[in-house]
C-alpha positions as CSV (number, residue, x, y, z in Angstrom):
1,M,13.2,-2.9,3.8
2,A,11.1,-5.8,3.3
3,H,11.0,-9.2,4.8
4,L,10.9,-12.4,2.7
5,Q,8.9,-15.2,4.7
6,D,8.8,-17.9,1.8
7,D,10.9,-20.8,1.3
8,T,14.1,-19.8,-0.2
9,R,14.3,-22.7,-2.7
10,Y,12.3,-20.6,-4.7
11,L,14.9,-17.7,-5.0
12,S,17.3,-19.2,-7.2
13,N,14.5,-19.4,-10.0
14,S,13.4,-15.6,-9.5
15,Y,16.2,-13.7,-10.0
16,L,16.1,-13.2,-13.7
17,P,12.5,-12.3,-13.7
18,L,13.1,-9.9,-10.7
19,G,15.7,-8.1,-12.8
20,V,13.6,-8.0,-15.9
21,L,10.8,-6.8,-13.7
22,N,13.0,-3.8,-12.8
23,F,13.8,-3.3,-16.3
24,F,10.5,-2.7,-17.5
25,V,9.0,-0.8,-14.5
26,Y,11.9,1.6,-15.1
27,G,11.2,1.4,-18.5
28,T,7.5,2.2,-18.2
29,L,8.5,5.5,-15.9
30,V,10.7,7.0,-18.5
31,I,8.1,7.1,-21.0
32,F,5.9,9.1,-18.8
33,A,8.9,11.2,-17.7
34,A,10.0,12.0,-21.2
35,F,7.3,11.7,-23.8
36,F,4.0,12.2,-22.0
37,Q,4.4,15.9,-22.1
38,L,4.7,15.9,-25.8
39,Y,1.7,13.7,-26.2
40,L,-0.2,16.4,-24.2
41,K,1.2,19.0,-26.5
42,E,0.2,17.2,-29.4
43,I,-3.7,16.8,-28.4
44,G,-3.8,20.7,-27.9
45,M,-2.9,21.3,-24.4
46,N,-1.0,24.6,-23.9
47,M,2.2,24.8,-21.1
48,L,0.0,26.3,-18.3
49,E,-2.5,23.4,-18.9
50,I,0.4,20.6,-19.1
51,G,2.4,22.3,-16.0
52,S,-0.9,22.1,-13.8
53,L,-2.0,18.5,-14.9
54,M,1.7,17.5,-14.0
55,A,1.6,19.3,-10.8
56,I,-1.5,16.9,-9.6
57,G,0.9,14.0,-9.4
58,P,3.1,15.3,-6.2
59,L,-0.3,16.1,-4.4
60,V,-1.9,12.5,-5.2
61,S,1.5,10.9,-3.9
62,L,1.0,12.5,-0.6
63,F,-2.0,9.9,0.2
64,A,-1.4,7.5,-2.4
65,H,2.2,6.2,-0.8
66,P,0.7,5.7,2.8
67,L,-2.4,4.2,1.5
68,W,-0.7,1.6,-0.7
69,R,1.8,1.1,2.1
70,Y,-1.1,0.3,4.3
71,F,-2.4,-2.3,1.9
72,S,0.9,-3.7,1.6
73,D,1.0,-4.2,5.4
74,R,-2.4,-5.4,5.8
75,L,-2.2,-8.1,3.2
76,R,1.7,-9.0,3.7
77,N,2.2,-9.4,0.1
78,V,4.3,-7.0,-1.9
79,R,4.0,-8.9,-5.0
80,L,0.4,-8.7,-5.0
81,I,0.1,-5.1,-4.4
82,L,2.6,-4.4,-7.0
83,L,0.6,-6.7,-9.5
84,A,-2.6,-4.6,-8.4
85,M,-0.7,-1.3,-9.1
86,L,0.4,-2.4,-12.5
87,I,-2.9,-3.7,-13.8
88,G,-4.4,-0.6,-12.4
89,L,-2.1,1.6,-14.3
90,L,-2.7,-0.3,-17.3
91,I,-6.5,0.1,-17.1
92,I,-6.0,3.9,-16.3
93,G,-3.6,4.5,-18.7
94,H,-5.8,3.2,-21.5
95,L,-8.5,5.7,-20.2
96,V,-5.9,8.7,-20.1
97,F,-5.2,8.0,-23.8
98,R,-8.9,7.9,-24.8
99,A,-10.1,11.1,-22.9
100,N,-11.5,13.3,-25.2
101,T,-12.2,16.2,-22.8
102,F,-9.8,18.1,-20.3
103,S,-12.0,17.4,-17.5
104,M,-12.0,13.9,-18.3
105,L,-8.1,14.0,-18.7
106,Y,-7.9,15.7,-15.6
107,F,-9.9,13.0,-13.4
108,T,-8.1,10.2,-15.3
109,M,-4.6,11.6,-14.3
110,L,-5.6,11.8,-10.7
111,L,-6.2,8.0,-10.9
112,L,-3.2,7.3,-12.8
113,F,-1.1,9.1,-10.4
114,F,-2.6,7.1,-7.5
115,F,-1.4,3.8,-9.1
116,Q,1.9,5.3,-10.6
117,S,3.4,7.6,-7.9
118,P,4.3,4.7,-5.5
119,L,5.1,2.3,-8.2
120,L,9.1,2.6,-7.7
121,A,8.8,2.2,-3.9
122,Q,6.8,-1.0,-4.3
123,T,9.2,-2.2,-6.8
124,N,12.2,-1.4,-4.6
125,S,10.5,-3.0,-1.4
126,L,9.7,-6.4,-3.6
127,T,13.3,-6.3,-4.7
128,L,14.9,-6.0,-1.0
129,G,12.4,-8.3,0.4
130,M,13.4,-11.1,-2.2
131,I,17.0,-10.8,-1.9
132,E,17.1,-10.5,2.0
133,N,19.2,-13.1,3.7
134,T,20.8,-13.9,0.2
135,D,24.1,-13.2,-1.4
136,R,22.5,-10.9,-3.8
137,R,22.9,-7.2,-3.7
138,Y,20.2,-4.5,-4.5
139,G,22.8,-2.6,-6.6
140,A,22.6,-5.3,-9.3
141,F,18.7,-5.0,-9.7
142,R,18.9,-1.4,-9.3
143,L,21.3,-1.6,-12.5
144,W,18.8,-3.7,-14.3
145,G,16.2,-0.5,-13.9
146,S,19.0,1.9,-14.8
147,L,19.4,0.0,-18.1
148,G,15.6,-0.3,-18.7
149,W,15.5,3.6,-18.2
150,S,18.4,4.3,-20.4
151,F,17.4,1.9,-23.3
152,I,13.6,2.8,-23.5
153,A,14.7,6.5,-23.4
154,L,16.8,5.9,-26.3
155,T,14.5,3.7,-28.4
156,A,11.1,5.0,-27.4
157,G,11.1,8.0,-29.8
158,P,11.5,5.9,-33.1
159,I,9.1,3.4,-31.9
160,I,6.5,6.2,-31.0
161,D,7.0,8.0,-34.5
162,A,6.8,4.5,-36.1
163,V,3.4,3.8,-34.8
164,G,2.0,7.0,-35.0
165,Q,-0.8,9.1,-33.5
166,N,-1.3,6.0,-30.8
167,G,2.4,5.5,-30.4
168,T,2.9,6.6,-26.6
169,S,-0.1,4.8,-25.5
170,V,0.9,1.6,-27.3
171,L,4.4,1.7,-26.1
172,F,3.2,2.5,-22.4
173,S,0.7,-0.3,-22.7
174,L,3.3,-2.9,-23.7
175,M,5.9,-2.0,-21.2
176,L,3.2,-2.5,-18.5
177,L,2.0,-5.7,-19.9
178,L,5.7,-6.9,-20.1
179,S,5.9,-5.6,-16.1
180,V,2.8,-7.7,-15.3
181,G,4.5,-10.9,-17.0
182,S,7.6,-10.3,-15.3
183,A,5.9,-10.0,-11.9
184,L,3.7,-13.1,-12.3
185,L,6.8,-15.3,-13.0
186,L,8.1,-14.3,-9.7
187,P,7.5,-16.8,-6.9
188,R,4.5,-16.4,-4.6
189,S,5.7,-15.3,-1.1
190,R,4.5,-13.5,1.9
191,M,6.1,-10.4,2.1
192,T,5.5,-7.2,3.9
193,T,7.4,-3.9,4.8
194,N,8.7,-3.8,8.4
195,T,9.9,-0.2,8.3
196,P,8.1,1.4,11.3
197,W,5.4,4.0,10.7
198,I,6.6,7.3,11.4
199,T,4.6,9.3,14.0
200,G,2.9,12.6,14.1
201,R,5.1,13.5,17.2
202,E,8.2,12.7,15.4
203,I,7.4,15.1,12.4
204,R,6.6,17.7,14.9
205,L,10.0,17.5,16.8
206,T,11.7,17.3,13.2
207,L,10.0,20.5,12.4
208,Q,11.3,22.0,15.4
209,N,14.8,21.9,14.5
210,K,15.5,25.4,13.0
211,Y,18.8,24.4,11.0
212,F,17.0,21.3,9.4
213,L,14.2,23.6,8.5
214,A,16.5,26.2,7.0
215,F,18.3,23.4,5.2
216,V,15.1,22.2,3.8
217,G,13.9,25.7,2.9
218,F,17.0,26.3,0.8
219,G,16.7,22.9,-1.0
220,V,13.4,23.6,-2.0
221,L,14.5,26.7,-3.7
222,V,17.2,24.6,-5.7
223,S,14.8,21.9,-6.6
224,I,11.9,23.9,-8.0
225,P,14.2,24.8,-11.2
226,N,14.9,21.0,-11.3
227,A,11.6,20.1,-11.5
228,I,10.6,22.7,-14.1
229,N,13.5,21.3,-16.2
230,G,12.3,17.6,-15.7
231,I,8.7,18.7,-16.7
232,F,9.6,21.2,-19.6
233,M,12.6,20.1,-21.1
234,P,11.2,17.8,-23.5
235,L,8.8,20.7,-24.8
236,F,11.6,23.3,-25.1
237,M,13.5,20.7,-27.2
238,N,10.3,20.0,-29.5
239,D,10.1,24.0,-29.8
240,L,13.6,24.1,-30.7
241,G,12.9,21.5,-33.7
242,G,14.3,18.3,-31.4
243,S,12.8,15.2,-32.7
244,K,11.5,12.3,-29.9
245,L,15.0,10.4,-30.6
246,E,16.9,13.7,-29.7
247,V,14.6,14.2,-26.4
248,G,15.2,10.2,-25.5
249,G,19.2,11.1,-26.2
250,A,18.8,13.9,-23.7
251,I,17.1,11.7,-21.1
252,F,19.6,9.0,-21.7
253,L,22.6,11.3,-21.3
254,S,21.2,12.7,-18.2
255,T,21.4,9.2,-16.6
256,L,24.3,7.6,-18.2
257,F,26.7,8.7,-15.6
258,E,24.5,8.8,-12.5
259,V,25.9,5.2,-11.2
260,V,29.6,6.3,-11.6
261,V,29.0,9.8,-9.7
262,F,27.3,7.8,-7.0
263,V,30.2,5.4,-6.7
264,L,32.9,8.3,-6.5
265,L,30.7,10.3,-4.0
266,R,30.4,7.4,-1.7
267,R,34.1,6.5,-2.1
268,Y,35.5,10.2,-1.4
269,V,32.8,12.3,-0.2
270,K,33.6,12.7,4.1
271,T,30.7,12.1,6.2
272,K,31.4,15.6,8.0
273,I,28.5,18.3,8.2
274,T,30.8,21.2,7.3
275,Y,32.4,19.4,4.2
276,L,29.0,18.2,3.1
277,M,27.3,21.8,3.2
278,G,30.4,22.9,1.1
279,C,29.8,20.3,-1.3
280,L,26.0,21.1,-1.5
281,T,26.9,24.7,-2.1
282,I,29.1,24.0,-5.1
283,V,26.6,21.4,-6.5
284,S,23.9,24.0,-6.2
285,L,26.1,26.6,-7.8
286,L,26.3,24.1,-10.7
287,F,22.7,23.9,-10.8
288,A,22.3,27.7,-11.4
289,I,25.2,27.4,-14.3
290,R,23.1,24.6,-15.8
291,W,20.0,26.4,-16.0
292,D,21.9,29.6,-17.5
293,L,23.2,27.4,-20.1
294,M,19.8,25.9,-21.3
295,G,18.4,29.6,-21.3
296,E,21.2,30.3,-23.7
297,A,20.5,27.1,-26.0
298,T,19.2,27.8,-29.5
299,H,19.8,24.0,-30.7
300,P,18.5,20.6,-29.4
301,V,22.0,19.2,-29.8
302,Q,23.3,21.8,-27.3
303,I,20.5,20.8,-24.9
304,I,21.5,17.1,-25.1
305,F,25.1,18.0,-24.1
306,I,23.9,20.2,-21.3
307,Q,21.9,17.4,-19.9
308,V,25.2,15.4,-19.2
309,L,25.6,17.8,-16.0
310,H,22.4,16.2,-14.7
311,A,24.4,13.1,-13.3
312,V,26.8,15.5,-11.5
313,T,24.1,18.1,-10.3
314,F,21.1,15.7,-9.5
315,G,23.3,13.0,-8.6
316,G,25.4,15.3,-5.8
317,F,22.2,17.1,-4.5
318,F,20.4,13.9,-4.1
319,Y,23.4,12.0,-2.2
320,V,24.9,14.6,-0.2
321,G,21.1,16.0,0.8
322,T,20.4,12.7,1.9
323,R,23.4,12.4,4.2
324,L,22.8,15.9,5.6
325,T,19.4,14.9,6.8
326,G,21.1,12.3,8.7
327,L,23.4,14.7,10.4
328,F,21.0,17.3,11.2
329,L,18.7,15.2,13.1
330,P,19.3,12.6,16.0
331,K,19.0,9.1,15.1
332,P,15.2,8.8,16.3
333,L,14.1,11.6,14.3
334,R,16.0,10.3,10.9
335,S,13.3,8.7,9.2
336,A,10.8,11.3,9.9
337,G,13.5,13.9,8.4
338,Q,13.8,11.9,5.4
339,A,10.1,11.9,5.1
340,V,10.1,15.8,5.3
341,Y,13.0,16.2,3.1
342,T,11.3,13.8,0.4
343,F,7.8,15.6,1.0
344,A,9.4,19.1,0.7
345,L,11.9,18.6,-2.3
346,S,9.6,16.0,-4.4
347,G,6.1,17.0,-3.3
348,S,6.0,20.8,-2.6
349,A,8.6,21.6,-5.2
350,G,7.1,19.6,-8.0
351,V,3.5,21.1,-7.4
352,I,5.2,24.8,-7.5
353,A,7.4,23.6,-10.7
354,G,4.4,22.4,-12.6
355,L,2.3,25.5,-11.9
356,L,5.1,28.4,-12.0
357,G,7.0,26.7,-14.9
358,G,3.6,26.4,-16.8
359,W,2.9,30.0,-16.3
360,L,6.3,31.0,-17.1
361,F,6.7,29.2,-20.3
362,Q,3.3,29.9,-21.6
363,N,3.3,33.8,-21.0
364,F,6.9,34.6,-21.3
365,G,8.6,31.6,-22.9
366,P,11.3,28.9,-22.1
367,V,14.2,31.5,-21.9
368,A,12.9,33.5,-19.1
369,M,11.7,30.4,-17.3
370,Y,15.2,29.0,-17.2
371,K,16.7,32.4,-16.4
372,L,14.0,33.1,-13.6
373,G,15.4,29.4,-12.4
374,V,19.0,30.8,-12.1
375,I,17.9,33.3,-9.8
376,I,15.8,30.9,-7.6
377,T,18.6,28.5,-7.5
378,L,21.1,31.4,-6.4
379,L,18.8,32.4,-3.7
380,G,18.8,28.6,-2.4
381,T,22.8,28.7,-2.9
382,I,23.4,31.6,-0.9
383,G,21.5,30.2,1.6
384,F,23.4,27.0,1.7
385,A,26.7,29.2,1.7
386,F,25.3,31.1,4.8
387,M,24.6,28.0,6.6
388,W,27.9,26.6,5.9
389,Q,29.6,29.7,7.4
390,I,27.4,29.5,10.4
391,L,28.2,26.0,10.8
392,R,32.3,26.4,10.5
393,V,32.0,28.9,13.0
394,N,29.7,27.7,15.7
395,G,29.8,23.9,15.0
396,Y,26.8,21.6,15.3
397,T,25.6,18.8,17.4
398,P,21.8,17.4,16.6
399,A,19.4,17.9,19.7
400,M,16.1,16.5,20.6
401,A,14.2,19.7,21.0
402,H,14.2,19.2,24.7
403,T,12.3,16.0,24.5
404,P,13.6,12.5,26.0
405,P,14.4,10.0,23.4
406,D,12.3,7.3,25.6
407,E,9.3,9.6,24.8
408,L,9.2,9.1,21.0
């Protein structure tokens, strides 16, 4: 959450640029998520090199997020920080696409991830800050982002092919320039994040919760194959003869029904730990089925339709997992728990996915990669089912690890 300290008379003129900013930021990110791997393959990188390069991102984000958060709090201006990130990403992106050696590419990618990994968090902070104490809802601006992600995913392929060799670079730069322009149209304001910093003591107390640690561990097992798919699905489609338009179509369909799934989950899923653990077990099993179908796919169109399951699997896993994090821990530790949960499932799982997925794809092919993903996911599913049974029999009440709340 951010806090707006500027005169509210500017807000009525800022909503359209704010929505457009979300549109272009999400559009920029989908270019990187869906088409950058194909660019790396086109310039001669093998699957292991691509995987190891993409694994850098989660590592860089570990220090990039708190550092940009520090800058934001120190300058008390989220808009200025976001502009710095966008301009930095534009400059470094130009260098990435001009790198002519692998060592230079790796170095520039380190810098690119430094600017790119916290971009969404800063955009969300800016959005929340500008609509605070108004009748505007965050969901409306998040919808702008979803539209940007879906529209650019669907149209980027033909545009990149039409431009030619530098198509990815040109489109990436254009989206960033439009993002910068949208941010410049926003009113100048003094905003800062006011979410309290998480202390080392809170992290230590969180890690003493055995149930929570088991929950996170099994979640990492389920998340690794999902992260592998995120990195290598476009490359698998390309190997099967899929075009960039088909790759974009797969990304488009994977997010098309996410909003509907989240609405249904919020409306019908009960906030009860045993019920949610049962739901997580079922969703994890659906993940395993999804990877088995991917391993059997022989045509790009099959992958496009399999990607429809993303809304149910990832959407359900993200929503239920986040709710469970809050139920496994007492209220004073929930922010720390969310940080640990996010680091494990996005950070460590992403690093493992890049290295393991690249090695498997390079040496054994995509079918073996997805089949191993089925096994890893089933291990996580069995773990969740075991926890579900224990919670049903013994019940559960979050404790503070014998530490009084006033010591936090």
